[in-house]
Every structure is written in C-alpha cells, then in structure tokens.
C-alpha positions as CSV (number, residue, x, y, z in Angstrom):
1,M,85.6,101.6,121.1
2,G,82.4,103.1,122.4
3,A,84.2,105.4,124.8
4,A,86.7,106.5,122.1
5,D,83.9,107.1,119.5
6,A,82.2,109.5,121.9
7,V,85.2,111.8,122.0
8,P,85.8,114.2,119.1
9,G,89.4,113.5,118.0
10,V,89.6,109.8,118.9
11,S,88.7,106.9,116.6
12,G,87.2,103.6,117.7
13,G,89.0,102.1,114.6
14,T,92.3,102.9,116.4
15,I,91.1,100.8,119.4
16,A,90.1,98.0,117.1
17,F,93.6,98.1,115.5
18,I,95.4,98.1,118.8
19,T,93.6,95.0,120.0
20,G,94.1,93.1,116.7
21,I,90.4,92.9,115.7
22,Y,90.5,95.5,112.9
23,E,90.6,93.3,109.8
24,E,88.1,90.8,111.3
25,L,85.8,93.7,112.0
26,I,86.0,95.0,108.4
27,N,85.5,91.6,106.9
28,T,82.6,90.8,109.3
29,I,80.8,94.0,108.4
30,K,81.3,93.2,104.7
31,Q,79.3,90.0,105.2
32,F,76.1,91.9,105.7
33,G,74.6,92.0,102.3
34,P,73.2,89.8,99.5
35,S,75.7,87.0,100.3
36,A,73.9,86.3,103.6
37,W,70.7,85.1,101.8
38,P,72.3,81.8,100.4
39,A,73.9,81.1,103.8
40,W,70.5,81.4,105.5
41,R,68.8,79.2,102.8
42,Q,71.4,76.5,103.0
43,D,72.0,76.1,106.8
44,G,69.2,78.2,108.4
45,L,69.9,80.5,111.4
46,R,73.0,78.6,112.4
47,G,74.5,79.1,108.9
48,L,73.5,82.8,108.9
49,A,75.1,83.3,112.3
50,R,78.3,81.7,111.2
51,H,78.3,83.7,107.9
52,L,77.8,87.0,109.8
53,N,80.4,86.0,112.4
54,L,77.9,86.8,115.2
55,S,80.1,85.1,117.9
56,F,82.5,88.0,117.3
57,L,80.2,90.8,116.4
58,V,77.5,90.5,119.2
59,P,80.0,90.7,122.2
60,L,81.7,93.7,120.4
61,L,78.4,95.5,119.9
62,V,77.3,94.8,123.5
63,G,80.5,96.3,124.8
64,I,80.1,99.4,122.6
65,A,76.5,99.8,123.7
66,I,77.4,99.5,127.4
67,S,80.2,102.0,127.0
68,L,77.9,104.5,125.2
69,I,75.5,104.5,128.0
70,S,78.0,104.5,130.8
71,V,81.7,105.2,130.2
72,A,81.0,107.6,127.3
73,H,79.0,109.8,129.7
74,L,82.1,109.9,132.0
75,V,84.3,110.8,129.1
76,V,82.0,113.6,127.9
77,W,81.9,115.0,131.4
78,L,85.7,114.9,131.6
79,M,85.8,116.8,128.3
80,E,84.2,119.7,130.2
81,V,86.0,119.6,133.5
82,Q,89.5,118.2,132.6
83,P,90.0,118.7,128.9
84,L,93.8,119.0,129.1
85,V,94.2,115.7,131.0
86,L,91.7,113.9,128.8
87,N,93.4,115.1,125.6
88,G,96.7,114.1,127.1
89,F,95.5,110.6,127.8
90,F,94.2,110.1,124.3
91,F,97.3,111.7,122.8
92,G,99.4,109.1,124.6
93,L,97.0,106.4,123.4
94,V,97.1,107.4,119.8
95,A,100.8,108.1,119.7
96,A,101.6,104.6,121.2
97,S,99.1,103.1,118.7
98,A,101.1,104.6,115.8
99,L,104.3,103.1,117.1
100,I,102.8,99.6,117.7
101,I,101.0,99.5,114.3
102,G,104.2,100.7,112.5
103,Q,106.0,97.7,114.0
104,H,103.4,95.2,112.6
105,V,103.9,96.4,109.0
106,T,106.2,93.7,107.7
107,D,106.0,94.0,103.9
108,R,107.5,97.5,103.6
109,R,108.4,99.0,100.2
110,W,110.2,102.2,99.5
111,W,107.1,103.6,97.8
112,H,105.0,103.0,100.9
113,V,106.0,106.5,102.0
114,L,103.4,107.7,99.5
115,P,100.3,106.2,101.2
116,V,101.7,107.4,104.6
117,I,101.8,111.0,103.2
118,G,98.4,110.5,101.6
119,G,97.0,109.5,105.0
120,L,98.6,112.5,106.6
121,V,97.2,114.9,104.0
122,L,93.6,113.4,104.1
123,A,93.6,113.5,107.9
124,Y,94.5,117.1,107.8
125,L,92.0,118.1,105.0
126,L,88.9,116.1,106.1
127,P,87.8,118.4,109.0
128,S,88.0,121.5,106.8
129,L,85.8,119.9,104.2
130,M,83.1,118.7,106.5
131,P,81.3,122.1,107.1
132,F,80.2,122.0,103.4
133,V,78.0,119.0,104.2
134,A,75.6,121.3,106.0
135,S,75.0,123.1,102.8
136,V,73.7,120.1,100.8
137,G,70.0,120.9,101.5
138,R,67.3,119.5,103.7
139,P,68.2,118.7,107.3
140,E,67.1,115.0,106.8
141,L,69.5,114.6,103.9
142,V,72.3,116.2,106.0
143,L,71.7,113.7,108.8
144,V,71.8,110.7,106.4
145,L,75.0,112.0,104.6
146,G,76.6,112.8,108.0
147,G,75.9,109.3,109.2
148,A,77.5,107.7,106.1
149,I,80.6,109.9,106.5
150,A,80.9,109.5,110.3
151,I,80.5,105.7,110.2
152,S,83.1,105.4,107.4
153,A,85.5,107.5,109.5
154,L,84.8,105.1,112.4
155,L,86.3,102.3,110.3
156,L,89.5,104.3,109.8
157,P,92.1,104.3,112.6
158,G,93.0,107.9,113.4
159,V,90.0,109.5,111.9
160,S,87.4,110.4,114.5
161,G,83.8,110.1,113.4
162,S,82.6,112.2,116.3
163,F,85.1,114.9,115.4
164,L,83.8,115.0,111.8
165,L,80.3,115.2,113.2
166,L,81.4,118.2,115.2
167,T,82.9,119.8,112.1
168,M,79.6,119.1,110.2
169,G,77.6,120.7,113.0
170,L,75.9,117.4,113.9
171,Y,77.6,116.3,117.0
172,G,75.2,118.0,119.4
173,T,72.2,116.8,117.4
174,V,73.3,113.2,117.4
175,M,74.4,113.1,121.1
176,Q,71.1,114.7,122.2
177,A,69.2,112.2,120.1
178,I,71.0,109.3,121.7
179,R,70.4,110.7,125.2
180,G,66.8,111.6,124.6
181,F,66.1,108.6,122.3
182,E,64.7,110.8,119.5
183,L,63.6,108.1,117.2
184,T,63.2,110.1,113.9
185,T,66.7,111.6,114.2
186,L,68.2,108.2,115.1
187,V,66.5,106.4,112.2
188,L,67.8,109.0,109.7
189,F,71.3,108.9,111.1
190,A,71.3,105.1,111.3
191,S,70.2,104.8,107.7
192,G,73.2,106.8,106.6
193,C,75.4,104.7,108.8
194,A,74.1,101.5,107.2
195,F,74.7,102.9,103.7
196,G,78.3,104.0,104.7
197,L,79.1,100.6,106.3
198,F,77.8,98.6,103.3
199,F,80.0,100.3,100.8
200,F,83.0,101.5,102.7
201,S,83.6,98.1,104.5
202,R,83.8,96.5,101.0
203,L,86.3,99.0,99.8
204,L,88.5,98.6,102.9
205,S,88.2,94.8,102.7
206,W,89.3,94.8,99.1
207,L,92.2,97.1,99.8
208,L,93.4,95.0,102.8
209,K,93.2,91.8,100.7
210,N,94.9,93.2,97.5
211,H,97.2,95.9,98.8
212,H,97.8,95.0,102.5
213,G,101.1,96.7,103.2
214,A,100.2,100.0,101.4
215,T,96.8,100.1,103.1
216,L,98.3,99.7,106.5
217,Q,100.7,102.5,105.7
218,L,97.7,104.7,104.6
219,L,96.0,103.9,108.0
220,L,99.2,104.7,109.8
221,G,99.2,108.1,108.1
222,F,95.7,108.7,109.3
223,I,96.7,107.9,112.9
224,I,99.7,110.1,112.9
225,G,97.7,112.9,111.2
226,S,95.1,112.8,114.0
227,L,97.7,113.6,116.7
228,P,97.6,117.4,116.4
229,V,93.8,117.4,117.1
230,L,94.6,115.8,120.4
231,W,97.6,118.0,121.5
232,P,96.5,119.3,124.9
233,W,98.0,122.8,124.8
234,R,96.5,124.6,121.9
235,E,94.7,127.8,121.1
236,L,91.6,128.0,118.9
237,M,92.5,130.4,116.0
238,D,89.7,129.8,113.4
239,Y,86.2,128.6,113.9
240,Q,82.6,128.9,112.7
241,L,79.3,128.4,114.3
242,S,76.8,125.7,113.3
243,N,73.1,126.3,112.9
244,E,72.8,125.0,116.5
245,G,75.3,127.6,117.8
246,Q,78.0,125.0,118.3
247,V,81.6,126.1,117.8
248,I,83.2,124.2,114.9
249,P,87.0,124.3,115.2
250,L,88.9,125.0,111.9
251,G,92.4,125.9,113.0
252,F,94.6,125.8,116.1
253,R,97.9,127.3,117.3
254,Y,99.9,124.7,119.2
255,L,101.6,125.8,122.3
256,G,103.7,124.5,125.2
257,P,102.4,124.3,128.8
258,Q,103.9,127.6,129.9
259,S,102.7,129.5,126.7
260,Y,99.3,128.0,127.1
261,S,99.0,129.4,130.7
262,Q,100.2,132.8,129.5
263,V,97.7,132.9,126.6
264,T,94.7,131.5,128.3
265,G,95.3,132.3,132.0
266,E,94.5,128.7,132.8
267,P,97.0,126.3,134.5
268,G,98.9,124.1,132.1
269,Q,98.7,121.0,134.4
270,L,102.0,119.8,133.0
271,V,102.5,116.9,135.6
272,A,98.9,115.7,135.3
273,V,99.0,115.8,131.5
274,V,102.3,113.9,131.3
275,V,100.9,111.3,133.7
276,A,97.8,111.0,131.5
277,I,100.0,110.6,128.3
278,I,102.0,107.9,129.9
279,A,98.9,106.1,131.1
280,G,97.4,106.2,127.6
281,G,100.6,104.7,126.2
282,L,100.7,102.0,128.8
283,L,97.1,101.1,128.2
284,V,97.9,100.6,124.5
285,W,100.9,98.5,125.3
286,L,98.9,96.3,127.6
287,A,96.1,96.0,125.0
288,S,98.6,95.0,122.3
289,K,100.0,92.3,124.6
290,T,96.7,90.8,125.5
291,G,95.0,91.2,122.1
292,R,95.8,89.5,118.8
293,P,98.7,91.1,116.8
294,A,97.5,94.1,114.9
295,G,96.4,93.2,111.4
296,S,95.7,89.6,112.3
297,T,92.3,87.9,111.8
298,K,90.6,84.9,113.4
299,R,91.4,82.9,110.3
300,D,95.1,83.8,110.7
301,N,95.2,82.6,114.3
302,K,93.4,79.4,113.4
303,E,95.9,78.6,110.7
304,S,98.7,79.4,113.1
305,N,97.3,77.0,115.8
306,D,96.7,74.3,113.2
307,A,100.3,74.6,112.1
C-alpha cells in the first residue's frame, strides 16, 4: 500500500481490496473516535487496543512506513527512468484487480449498473475538479483540505490520493516535506488527513454495512475508471502549471506503441511493457490467493472457522 500510494495513478485502497483487508481497514479506522473512551475506561489499555484493532493496524502501518522510506523511493525513481514499464506494471495490477473484485460481488442486481457508471464518472471528473482546491485561500488551508481529500481517496480503490495531490499542485510539496521532515507542513497535512479519515471512514463503513453490493459496484467503477490514467502509451494534451511550477495533467490522447514512438520519438518498449502488465496481473492473482477473499473481514473468517 505504501509503494502504491507514492505513485500518482495508483491507489493503496486497491491493494487493500486485493488482499481482502479492505472492509476491516475501513471498520478499524472508524473505531478511532469517541467510542474509544468507554473501551479504555472499562478495560484499560488492553480493552483500548482490542477496540482499535491494533493487532491488525500496527503491522499494516509499519509496512506502509517501511515502504514509504524504501520501496516508494525506488518506485519514484522508476517513474523518472522507466515510466512506460512502471505504468504497464500498475495497469496490469489494477486491471487484474477489477476482474478479481468483480468476481467477489455475489449479490448482483440489475440496477447495480448505476453505481458502476457513477464510479466511472466520478473517477473521470475528480482530477479535473482538484485544481480548484488551490484557489480556496491561504496555503495552510489548502494543505489541510488537500490532506482530507487525498486521504479520503486513499480509502477508495481505484482513486489515487497521490494523483489527486498532483492535480491539486501539492504532490511536490508533500513529498518534499516527507523527505526533508518539514514538521509544519507535515502537521498541517496530517490534520487534514485525520479529519478526512474520521468522517469518510464512517460514511464508507455505513455504505458497506447497509448497501454492500451497490457499494462494491461503485468501488469497481472507480477501479475501472482509473485505468486510462495508467495507460502507458499516451500523449499529454492539456495541462496547467501549479504555483510550484509542476505540470498538472488535465487531458491525454491515448495511443498504441507504434503511434507513441512516432509522436514522441521515444521507443515504445512493447515487449517490456507487456511483460510488466503480465507481472502486475500475476502479482494480483497471487495476492488474491494468499490473502483473504476480497470483501471479507476478520469477523467473517472467525465465523466461518467456528462453523
């Protein structure tokens, strides 16, 4: 999840869904709030740890942190030296994710096509709306609002929080703050993240509990809608510059390998990209076999074992 979240266009939520921890992650985040106080008063630290599901959350956060300071740097480097191959790998990863997640949606209804379409439309529109965040006022407020939006996107499979940061013109600021440990920037951004997690996790938990099938279809629409952002052979057609001079992509023309070479003068790397796509797909397949089924929770597995 840490490596995926560092790449604009890839969602850590997709990785969580592939490995079957998505719903447990959402429900665990929801536990951070006023309900933790009675758990602590009744059973002390042990009760609080159980209430917050720390046996699940701590190893997950440790893995994300290790990745952000190790694997994520490799991924960011590959974005510069091998962007086609890296995009191909993540394209295969996300495309295979959509197929696997679609197979785990059991309670299908004919009207579930509507949330799929809704997810597709929202995934398409979100990046084009993000540049307006920079116009809300003070830079501090932009950082807080950007953190709330980006962390909410992190919880959505198929929606890349780092890509939305890029379209908001905040990607360079946040990555530089992480690398340089700029405390003021990190605190502002983290406060926005905490706000977004508190409210959005509760919304998602309620949707999954009360409208499970439709919500999974909505998330599937998000995942499918993210695929064009990862298509390796594309030409940037529309963009704007952030206050930091970063290029914020707004529109692409999608090409084949040969057309890409003719337009850009760069090699299309067809074989390498196809191998990367297959590798991404195989990784998802292996993760789906070793992880819990997508959409399951620890409670589901316990009940199954008890049965």
